[in-house]
Each structure stands twice: as C-alpha cells, then as structure tokens.
C-alpha positions, 0 to 999 in steps of 0.5 A: 289356845293362847299363843306364846308372846313377849313377856313384860320384861321384854316390853321393859327392855324396849322402853315400857315400864315393867309395872305398867305393861303386863305384856302379851296375850299369854301374860295377861291371860295368866295374870287375869285368871289369878286376879279374878279367881284366886291362887292356882298352880302352874299345872292348873293354869295350863289346864284352865287356859289351854296353854302349854306348860313351858309358856305358863312357866315362862310367863309366871317366872317373868311375873314373879321376877317383876313382883306382880305375882308371889308364891304361896305355901306348897300343897303336898300331893299323894303322888308327884311334886307338891303344888305351889299355888301362885297369886297376884301381889296385892299388898305391894302391887300396882295401884289404881285410881277411880273417880266418880263425878256427880253434879256437885262433887268428885269422889276419888279412891285409890285401890289395890289391883283387887279393888280394895280401897286404900284412900278416899278423897272428896272434892266439891265441884264448883262448875261442870264446864269441861275445863273446870271439871277436868281441873278438879279431877286432876287435883284429886288424881295428882294428890293421890299419885303423889301419895301412891307412886305405883299408880298405873291406871285411872278410871273416870265414871260419870252419868252420860254416854261414853264411846270407846272408854275415851270420849264423853259423847253427851251428859245430861247430868253435867250439861254436856251436849257436845263430845268431850275428849276427857281421857285424852285431856287428862292424859296430857297432864298425867303420865298414866293411862286413863279410861272413861265409862258411864258410871253405872256400867263401871259399877256393874263391872266392879260388882261383876269382877270383885263385888257381890256379883261374883257369886252369880252368873246372871244378875240385874242392877237397879240404881235410883237417884237423880236418874234411874239406871238398869244394868244386867249381867247375863251368863257372865257378860255385862250387856252393853247393847248395840249403842252401848246404851242398854239400861242407861236412858231411864225409859224402861216402861213401868205403866201407861198414861191416860192415852196409852203412852208408856210411862218411863221409870225415870218419870216415877222413881227419879229424885225429881219425880219423887220430890214432885209427888211428895209436894203434890201429896202435901208431904213436902213444902214447895221449897223442900227436897229429897233430904227433907223427905229423907228426914221425914221418913226417918221420923216415921212420917206416914205420908213420907212412907207412902211416897217411899213405898210408891217408889219401891213398887215402881222399881219392883215393877221394873224388876218384874220385867227383868225377871220375866225376860232374863231370869236373873239369879239376883236383883241388886239395888243401889243408888243414893236413894236406895235408903228410901227403898229399904225404909219401905220394906218389904214393899219391893220384895212383896211386889216382885214376888207377886208379879213374878212367875211361880218358878221365878219367885226366888231371885236373891235381892241384894242392896248396896250402901248407896255411898258414892265411894262404892261407885268410885271403886267400880270405876277403879275396876275399869282401869284394872280391866284395862291393865289386865287386858280384859275383853269388854 
C-alpha cells in the first residue's frame, strides 16, 4: 500500500519547481503508471496501485492543476458514473535531454516525457580529456535548454563503468582510468539534474520503457561496434549484476583457443577484430577499415560477405548461450555494425535456430537501426526515470 504524501504543489510552496519535482511516493507512483502504461481512470489506478481512492483523487487533482496530466473523453458505463481516463501531458509537458558520447562525437536529443524525439544535435568531439568533453556536452545541452526551456532532466551515456548514475569509474573508450564526477561537474553549469549511465544499460532501459522491449517480459540485447555489449531484461527487470557490469566487459565466451583458453566475443566481433580478420583474409588493405569493408559488402564482394557472415555467426553463438540460460522471448540486435549482420542474413537466424533446443527455437529476432540517435533517446529515458522516481 502506498502511503499518503505531500503533493507537488506542497513542494513548490516550499521552494521547489512544480514541473521539476513530482512530489512524494504516491504522486510518483500514479504518474509513473500512466506514463508507462497509458490512460487509466482513477478507480483503475486505485486498484492497480493498491492506493486509497481519496489519495488517488488528491494526487491526480494536483497533477492536473500542474498540467502534468490531462483528462480524456469520458467512457460511458452500463452502471454508475462514466470512466474519465487520465493521461500524462506529453505535448506541453516536461522535456528531457539525452546525450550519447562516442570516441569522436557527442549526439544529443531533446525528448518528451515519453521519449519522443523533438530535436537532434551532433557535435564533433575534439578531445576526450574530461574537461574538454564536458565543455562539448555543455555546448549541446545549453543550446537545447535555450530552445526548450521546460527541460527538467539530463541523461548522459557513454561506454564505461558508472557508479550510482553519477560517477564514471573508468572508460576504456575515452581513455579514462581514474573516476570522473561527471554528473556533478555538469550540474555546476546547468540548474537541471544530471544522471550518467553506461550507454548500453541506458539504451536497454529505453527499449524496456518505451521501445520494442515493452512487448516482452524477457529479452536480450546484443550490440556490436567498437565493443560488443550484452544486456538482458528478465521478468520485466534490467539485470545489472553485483558489480553493475553484467554484459559490459565483452568477455562472453564463444569458443576456445588452441590451448583451451576461452575466446571472448570481443576478440571476434568488435570492429577491430572484424577489420583485422578482413585484412588477414586479403579483403582489406593494411590501411583500410570498417567503412571500406562496409562499401565492399554493399557492392556484393564475396570475401567481404564471408567476413560479415563469420561475425554474424559469432553473435549467434552468444545468442544461443543466452537462450539456453535465460529463455528470452526476443533477441534484439543493435550497434553501429548491425548492418553487417543484416547483410549476412540469414546466417544469424540459422545459427541461432541450429544451436537452440527444439522448444526454444522461436525467439523473435528484432534489429535496431544502429543510429546513435537511438542510443541518445535511450539515455534520455534514464533522466525520465529519475524524474518519475523509478526503481533501478
């Protein structure tokens, strides 16, 4: 049972911004339920959330007055008063910024509270030194806040280990070997709460809350690019692990070396590994890279297609292991090199089917676009979760 609490108007009276602070537990629970699952009447909210009718009435009245909710057309019933569904106010509601950091660019988006993208901005990253990177992020963030004054939360996602959604402990991608208090540094310049998360974890949260993952209680995500990431949602919860490193190390074993040592997926499917194999097989020259390989695949080069097929089969081997252990409803493929997997179709699907138990051979395989804006949208979701008071 949710306890009664002070509403957002009480918080505003005490000095907090009404649009930036939802209020207490009951207020957040009502808002979060409508946000994720769509319109409901007050009586439905009371039943779903095991909350007293007077509390629901008071909370929804406050959220309506603050224009965070809006009523929909009443639905007549055979008996009793018509149902009046309520929904979150998306068009005029709060805005959120998601920032995806790569080794050479900053991708930023502004979204609604349901993570619908309103504006995108890409800036080159001249240096990954923490101070320089922070300045680049701030250029994007301050420009977007200027154009969208109702921004109430900012999310930043990058490849690395992150503690408490505040501190980057390390990032091989960015060359950070010492902790960086990224959230605190950004908050010193903008009067908006900032949360930081590993980019794969953030994207999976986005898929789970508002993306294709909403359709499944359990699914696995494999992303392939500069690194290889694996993430899982089991029974509606993102699995983070004891050290919050689940799937982030690239060490998922997909074979064994000559002396029996495990061969990690990153050694076979990362960009560097794929390019190295293409050079070894004479498909690429010594100075050529992934873009040249992509062009050869697009032109139907047989050797390039063999390299793509080998990568697809390695990813499928990892997927076979995930299916055996967690039995997901769906496998989602993403990352900047996912187009190579598509080009090698149906190698991934065939290998997955051949390696899975008969009763588990029907997981849905979904493919993301591979665009970084999709990642930035996921990062915006972690700011939305913070605003809505979600448990992580």
